[in-house]
N, C-alpha and C positions, 0 to 999 in steps of 0.2 A: 563415644567411645563408638567405631562401628566393626563388629564382630566378623570376621574374614567368613568368608562362604567355602562349604568346600568343596571338591572337581567335582563331584558327584553331582552338585546344585548347580553350576556354571556350567557343566556337561547337559544337563537338562534344559536350562532357560536356552540354551544356544540352541536344541531339538527344535524347542518352542519357536522359536524368532525366525530358524530358516523353514518349519514349516507353514508360520502365518507367512513369512514374504512370498513364499511357495504358494499359498493360495491365495492371501492378498486377495479377500473377498469383502469388497463394500453395498451396503446396502444403504444406498444416498437416493435423494433426487435428483429423479435420470435429468442430464443435461442437455437442450437442445443441440439441433445443430447451430444455430444464431449465435447464442451463448459459449457455446466451444472456441469460435471462432474469435467473438468478441474477447472474453477471457484472454485465449493466446495473444493478445495486441499488447498487454496489461502488462509491464516488466515486474513492479512488485506484490509481492506475494502479501501484505496487509492490503493493498488496493486492488488486487484483484480477488479477494476475500468479502469485502464490504462490494464490490460491482456482485460477487456471483447472489449473494445477499437481496441486492436490489432486483436483480432480474428476474430473482426466483416470484418474490413479491409483482412486479409487470407481468411475468406469466399470464399469472391470475386474474390478476385485474391491473390490463392494458391503463396506460393514461392516456387520455382524453386530450387531445390538442386543442381541441376550444374551446377551453376552462382553464386549463391548466398555467399556473405562475410561475414566476420565475423560479420559487426553491424546488418547485415540483421540476420543473427542467433539468435546474441542478444536480438533482441524486440520477440524473439519468448516468448512466455509464458512455463515455466517446463523447456527450455533447459540452462545450467549453461556455465561457460566460461571453465570449463575439460573439457568437452561432446562436446564444440564448436571447441577446438583446436584438439580433439582428431580423428572428424569427417574431420578438414579440413587436416588435416595429411592423414587419410584414404583414402579420393580424391585424394589426388593430389597422392597416390602412387597404386589406384586400376583404376583413371581414372573415366568413366561416371559411374552414375550408372546407372539401369537399373529398379528399380523399390524403390518407398520409401521406403520397406521390406527391404532392405542393410541396413537401419541403423541399425537393428539387430546387425548387425557383427561390430560394432563402441564399441570399451573398454567404458562403462562407460554408456552404454546404461538399461534405465531402462522399460523393457518392459512393463509394464502396462503403464507407464505415455508415450511412446511413440506411443503407440495405439492410445490412446488420440489423439495427434497431425497428424496422417495420414490425414485427410481429411483437414488439412489446409495446406500440403505441394505434392510436384507435382516432376516430372523429365523431366517432357515435356520440349519443346522451352517456349519463355516467352510469359506468357500471352495471348493473343488476345483477348482475349473479351472485347467490348469496356467498358469502364467505365461507371457508370449507377448513377444516383442520386438515392438519400439514405434518408428516411425520420425519424423519428421517434413523438413522442409525445407521453408522459405521465399523467397522472394526474392519483394517488393515497394516500392512507392513512396506515397508521400502528399505530393501535392498542395496548397498554400494563400501566399495573398499572395503569390503570383510565381516561386515559388520548391519544388525538391522535395526529398524524402529519398529518401535509397537502403536497406534493408535487405537481409539476406542470414541468412538461421538456418538450422540443423543441430541436431536433438536427437536423439537416439535411445540405445536400452540395447540388450544382449543376452539380455533374456527373464532372467536372474540376477541375478549380482551385479555388471554392470560396465554405465555408461552415460559418457556423454558430449554436449556441446554445445556450437557456434561462431555468435555473433553477431555482425555488423558490420554498420553503421551512417558513413552521411554524411546529418549533421543538414541542413535545411533551410537552402543559402545557404552552406553552408562549403565549403570548394575538397575536394579528395581530396587526399588523404596524398601525399608520395615513395615509389618500391616500398620502400626501407628502412625507411620507419615500419606500412608495413601498410596503403597506399593508403586505407585507410576513416580516418573521422575516429574512430571508436569499434574497438575488435575484442578480442572477449573467445573463450575458450575454458577449458575445463572436463573432467577426465577424474578419474572418482569409481570406487573400488570400494569396496564394504560387504557385510557380511554379520548377520547375530543379534547378533554383540560388537563388529563393526571396522569402519570406514568412513574412507578415504584418499582426501585432494581434492587434485589436481593441477591448477594453474591459478584462474581465478577464483573468491573464493567468497564468501560473506556470514556474519557470528558476530552472533550474538545471546544476551546469557546475562542470567537474572536479569529485572531490569524495563526491562533495554536504557540504564541512568544510564552502565555505563563501555561496555559495549559494546554498540549498540543499530542494528545496520545492515541489520537487518529489518522496522524501524522507518517508521512516517510521522508525519507530523501528522494521519491521521486514525488513529492509534493512540492516544490519548487515551481516556482512561476516559469522558470527557464524551459521546463518541457510541458508549456501549455501556452495559450496568448501574451503573456506578459501579467495578465491580469489576473491578481489571486482569489483563489477559489473563494465564495464564503460558503462557511460553514452552516449547514442547515439542518443536521442532525447532533449535536451537540453531546448528547447521552445516547450511551448504545450498549448492547450486551459483548463481551468480553466472552468468542466464540472459536477461538482459536487454541494453537500449540504455541502459540509464540509468549515465552515466558519471561514477558517486560514491560512497561508500563502500561500497565492495569494499577486499579486497585480492589482490594476486597473489604463490603462492607457495606452502604446501606445508601441509597439516591434516590430522590423524592426531584421529581419536575411537577410542577403547575404554571397554565398557561391561564394568565388572567385578561382576555379580552388581546392588547399591545404589550402588556408585559409577560414576561415570565422569570421565573424563576427558579433555581436549580441548586439546590444543599443536599452536601456528601460528606463521610464521610468513611473512610475504612484507612487498610494497609496494605505493600506489597513486601514481599518477602523479599532482601536483595542477597548477592554474593559480597563479600568484604572480607578486607583480610583486616584482623582492629590490632592495634597498640594501646595497653592500656584503655583509656578511655575515650580514642578518638580511633574513627575511621579510616586508614591507612588507606585501602586501596579499594576502591571498586570497580566490581567486573560485570559484565555484559553479560546475561545469564541465557539459557537456552542457547546455547551455540558447540553441542556436543563436547560439553567438559575433559580435558585430560583428568588423569590423576592425581596431578596439582592444583590443579583448579575445582576437584569434588573434595578436598577437604574443608575450602570458604564456601560449601552450597549451604546459601541461606544461613549463613552466619550472625544477621540483623536484618532490623526491618525499618520500616518507613511508614510511619503514619502518620496520617492529612486528613482533616475537616477543611469543608470552605464549601464558596457560594459562587451562583451567578448567576447576576439580576441584569437583563436586557430589557428592551423598547425597541420596539419596529413597528416606524411610515410608511408610507408609501414609496418613500423614495428614500429611507434611512435610515441608521440602525446605529445603535448606540448602549452598549456595554459595561459592565463591570463585573471583573474578578475576584477574588479572595482568596487565600492560602494561609492555615497557620499548621506546620510541619515539622516533625520531630524525628532522631534515630535513636534504634535500642536494641541493643544486641539480643541473640535469643533467648538468654536467661531472662529480661526484662531491665538492664542496666543500660540507665543512659547514655547516648554517646554523640562526640560533636562530629562534625562533619569534616572532611579531609579539610589539608592545610592550606588548599589554595583559596577557600569557603569561608563564610563569616565564622569564626569562633563564637558559637549561641548556640547553647542546646537548643532552642525552639527558634524558628525563623519563621517570619512573615510579611507574603506579599501580595501587593495588589497591583492592578491593571486595567487599564482602561481600551475600548476599543473601538471602534469605529465606521461606518460606511457610509457615502454619500453617491446615489446614482440619479443622473440628468439625463438629459436625451442625449448627449454625445461623450458625455465625462463621467469616470465614476470614481473618488478618491477614496481610500481604505487605509487604517493605520491602525496600531496599536504598541501604548507604551508602558512601560511598567515602572510603577510609582514607589521605588528605590532610590537611597543615596545616592550621588559618586560615582563610581568605578561598578558599582552594582547592578545600574539598571540598562534597560534595553528598549529600544525602540525601532520599528519598520511601519516604512509608510510608501505608500504611490500616488502617483494618478495618471491617469488612462485617458487619452480622449480615441472617440471613437466616431470612425468616416467610413459611409457605403462604399465609397473612392479608391479613399488612402487605406484605412484599413484600423490596426489598433496599433497605437502608440504610447508605451508605457513608459514613464521615470519615476525609478523606486531608490528610494535612500537608506542605509539599514545601520545602526549604535550596537553592540554589544560588549558590554564592561567589562576589564579583567575580571572584575568579583564578582560575574553574575552565577549566580547558582540558581537554577531552576532544569530539576531534573525531571520535570514532566514538559516543559516546556521547546520549541522547535523552530530555528529561526529558520530564516532562506538566505541563507548563506554560505561559505563555503568553508570553511575552517567547521571538521566534524565535532568539535567540544561545544561549540556554541560560545563561543565567548571568546573576547578580546581581540574584536573586529569591528572594522566601521565599512562600508562601500555604500555606490551608487553604482545604476543598474539603468542604461538606455535597452530599449527592448521595440521591434515591430512583427508585424506579425496581419498579413493580411492577404488576400487574391491578386498573384501575379500574371494571370492570364485565368481563361475556362478553365474549371477543372486543375491548375497549378495554383497552390500554395506555398505562402516562406513564410518564415521567419528568424531576421539578423537578431541579435544580443551582443550588447558589449557590455565587461563589467569592470568595474576599477575595486580593488580594495588590499587593506595593509589593516598590520596590527594598530592598538589604539595609543601605542606608545608615538610620544611624537617624534619626525624622522624618521619613523618605520619605513623601510623601502615595502613600495606597494605592487600587487600582484594583476595583473590582468587574465582576461578569460572573454574568447570572441567565439561566438556561437553562430552555424546558419545553417538552415534545413531548407533543402527545397525540396518539393511531393507533387508529381502529377496524382490523378484517378482518374479511376472510367470504372464503365460494366465490364471491361475487359483484361482490368486487374489496374496493377497497384506502383509505384515507383516512390523512393526515398533515397533522397541524398545529405548525408551531417559530413558539416565541417566542424573540427573544433579545435582550438588553440587556446595551452592553460599558461599561464607563467606566473608559477609563487615562488616568495623568494627562499633562496636557500634551496631551493630545488630543481632539479632539470626541467628544462620545458619540454614539454608532450605538443604534440601535432598527434591528428586520428582523422581519417576519413572511412567514413561505412556508405554504400549504394547498398539498397537491396530492390528489388521487381518481382512482383509478381503477378504471375499471367496464367490466364484463364483461356484452357484449351475445350472448347464442345462443354457440353454440361455437369463431365464426371471428371478431366481431368485438369489439373492443374500443375504448375511448378513455378517456384523461387530461387533466386540465386542471388549471394551477398559476396562482396566481396570488403574486405576491411583491413585498413593500413595503420598504422601504428609508429609515429616517430617519436622518440627520444634524446636529448642533448647527449655527446657523449656516447652514446647505447649503440647508435645504428637503425636501420629499419624492420620493421618485421611488422607481420600481418596473418590474414586465414582467408581463404578461399570456401565456401560453401556452396552447396546445392540440395535442390528436394526435391521431388516426385510426388504428388497426392491423386490416390482415385477416392471418387466419393458419388457413390449412386444415388445419394440423397435419401435412400429406404431402408436398405440393413446393415452395407457395407463402408465402412472409411478404412482407406491403409496408406500410409507414406513411409516414404526414406529419408535419410536425409545420410550426406558426406560432409563432414570439415575435413580441413587439411590445415596447419595452424601453423606456426614457426613465428615464435616470439624471443624477444633478447632483454637483456637482465630486467626485472622491477615489468615487465608487462604484464599484465596479463587480461583476458576477456573472457565474459559468461558464457559459462558449455552452451546455454538455450537449449535444452532436452525438450523432444516433445511436452505438447502440454499434455497431463493425466487429474481427472476430476479429484481437486483436495489434496491429490500427492506434488505441495509447489517446492522451490525449490531450486537450487542446482548448484554446480560447483565452476571453480576457475579454472582456466586453461592454462597454464603457464609453458616454458619450454619450448618444445616441438614433440608432433605427432600427430593422428589422425585420430578424428574419433568418428564410430558408425551409430548412429539410432537408427528404430522404425518403429512402430503404431500401429494398431488395428486397432479399430472399435468394430464389432461385431451387435448389430440389434437381433435380441432374436424375440419375436414377437412387438407387443404392440405395446409393452413397460419395463423389457428388459434390454439393459445391454452388456458386451461382455469387451475391456477394455484392455488391454495389453501392450508394456513398455521395454524396450533391451535395445539397450545402451552398452558400446565398448569404448573407450581411451586408451588406445595403443601408442603409449610414452615410456618412460624409465619405468611408471608403476602397473599399466596395465590393468587400469582399472574399472571392472565391470559395474554395473548399474538393472536394474529389474524393476518391472512394477506389476500388479495383473489387480486388476479391480472390475467388481458388479458389481452393476447401478440398476435400481430398481426406483422405480415413480408410480407411486396412489393414481 
């Protein structure tokens, strides 16, 4: 039972948080100009974090385009499977590249995106620079809506085979924990050893296998194929450390990976603390952790845990991949009592699941899929077939089935319903070039519940983008009809324009229509100054008026390691600004201030100091 803290103690902690918020000092790896621009294009926090880690590695050891494999290219942010396939075909026909600028000749190349990647690519021989130790240490705070968060982060390696990480955070509005519970609301740590054939990871880790249907801890909402070319992204790094303040979808334990030629074996075991309401011997309700718990949900914090053991065995050929994943898990209360899962799931103390995944890539065809080997309504399956043509583009047909009794707490299906269960559907998607510098995507998706006779839903999506050295624009139109919900239509147009070498502007219009509610939307403008040496400053203004049930992401300016944004509802004005000032060769000061003028008048402030060795 938690003891009440004194008023003086609360006041001291409040002053501490306000002080940290005011200082907001972070000593981290200095982000390059290109990495800032790349990360600003990625909407999802988890995907952005993975991209930041990959860019940091590439900055030390750029990828040689003349020797890069498909898996090497798949790790580079912003490169999709369609472009990778076209590049490999281009290289096989042309031979050795003379410059990274030769990428402009590859079909599907978006010039404004490739220009951001040039610092991380090379056409020389293999990078012979010796590996050097890396260190990052961070302490900071983000203030929003009357409360502040506290974050501590330390990441490093010895320049050879050993690396480590530690992240601690207390969410905004949540109290510090007792010392025996680690003080922080979330505390994670990892120690990893790896060489060319073996990887051992002790601590907190995340695992994604196949298409993520059974183990998809590295996937997120924006991993859905509708946000790319339609060709599902191949997982190229199954096992990785958990280095964020995200409090769910990770395991705490031990994982070992061994590569034996074309065969790869991963064995792992661990547990994850979960928030749950317990009734007798059953988990009555599971809560999503790490979402700034209120006083009620704090009572259910880490009241149970999920214990997991499993493995992954895969074979990788020249044009194909085959893998099998096996899991066994159970639930226990905080005091160790065995628990049954929630009522809608199998009535068993110990649950076992197996899935098989595969991928086949020919000259013009890519086939990919995964299926869980479970009985009846516990089964889940995904599959897709893609045809690639230099003139036509990429055409993908995909299907999915998620049974009503499916229970995969770490699985992530490419569907519409957030629960990842009780759904079947099929999708047709095209992506390619409409004209020089103009690319497009069209998606038609049909889905419904698994019960016979259930009403069907439809999603239609169209994107049309144009890019050049002077700027870019993107038009997105989306229509959604879900049974028993009002139909929704959204239109979004944004355009970036470069004015000389230092100034750039962006304009954006977004319209939303909800059946029975009417039309809402927002208008946004941004101006940026960047002298490419020491100073970057930008200001942003958004006017919005939304109907009941409508909301849009606030989209605050990017800050190093300070991710996350709020949702805007109702009507109001949002003002924001950001400054980055380079102090010498290694240090930069970042600051951001935002104010949302609505019924609540919500302030947002962040300050960061970055240092790169």
